[in-house]
N, C-alpha and C positions, 0 to 999 in steps of 0.2 A: 603944136607943142605936146601932142599926145604920143607921137612916135618920132624916131630919128630915121635917117636915110638907110641905116643898116636894116631896119624892119622892112622897108620897101624891098630892098635887095633880097632879103630872106624870102619874101613872098614870091618874087620873080624866080629865084633859084629853086624853090620848092615846086613851083608850078612846072618848071622845065624838067625837074627830076620825077615828080610824082603825078603830073597832070593836074587838072582843076579839081582837086580833092574837096574844095570848099563850095561846090554847087550843092545847095540845100534843098532846092525844089525847082520845078520847071520855071525857068525865067529868072531865078534868084541865086546869086552867089554871095558868099561871105569870105572874101580874101582876108587872110590873117596869117600870123606866124606865132611862134611861141614867145612868151613874154620876154625871155632872156635875149632875144634878137633885136631889141630896141624899143619895146613898149615902155613909155615913160609914165603914163597914167591910163586909167581905164576910161574908154570912151567908144563911141560908135558914130559912124557917118553913113548917110544914105545918099545914094546917087542913082537917079532914075534916068536911064538913057533914052533918047528919042528913037534911036535905031539899035536893035539888038546886036550883040557881038557873040561870036562863037569862039570858044577856047580851042576846040578841035573839030575837024571835019566830021560831019555826021551827028554831032551833038546839037541838042536844042540850044537856041540862042538865049542869051542872058540880057535882061533889061534893067534889073534892080541889083545894084551892088551895095552890100552892107559891109562897110569897113569896120573891122573890130581891132581895138587895141585893149589888151588886158594886162594890167601891171603885175599880175601874179597868176600862178596856175589855177587857183581856186576860182577867181573871177573869170578866167579864160573858159573854163569848163562850164561854169554857171551861165555865162552869156550864150555859149553855143547851145546849151540845153534849152534855155528860154526861147531863143530864136527858132530852134527846131520845132518846139511845141507850137509856137505861134504859126509856123508855116505848115503845120499838119492839116489845116483847114483850107480847102481849095478856094472857098469864098474869100478868105483873107488874102491869099496869094493874088487872086483876081483883082481885089480891091487895091492892093498895093501897086500892081502893074498898071492899073487904070488911073491912079492918082495924077492930078494935074499940078500939084504944088508941094513944096516942102511941108507946109502945114497939114495938108491931107495925109501925107505919109506918116508924119508924127502922130497925128490923131488916130489913124488906123492902128498903129502899133500900140499906142497908149490904151486903146479901148479893146484890144483883142486879148 
């Protein structure tokens, strides 16, 4: 109930047009779209994949997807900035990618 189907389609369309602009760090991507494309309220989801995926040939694989839904432009920018700062530390990225549970992921983000 944080996004509607238009939001998902906007991410797909933008990825096809612009490439995976939302790769934040090695192994980490934050698929998102602008709020007006169907973000209903602000929230975040975390998905740690067992096998990495590649968005394009020659690119490093992604294992952690951070889904972002921001209900307005200010929270959209704030969330991207906060996550970018969090992912500046290689140690944090490695810890996130090594997490074995949802709780571990949430704890790492909360304490970083």
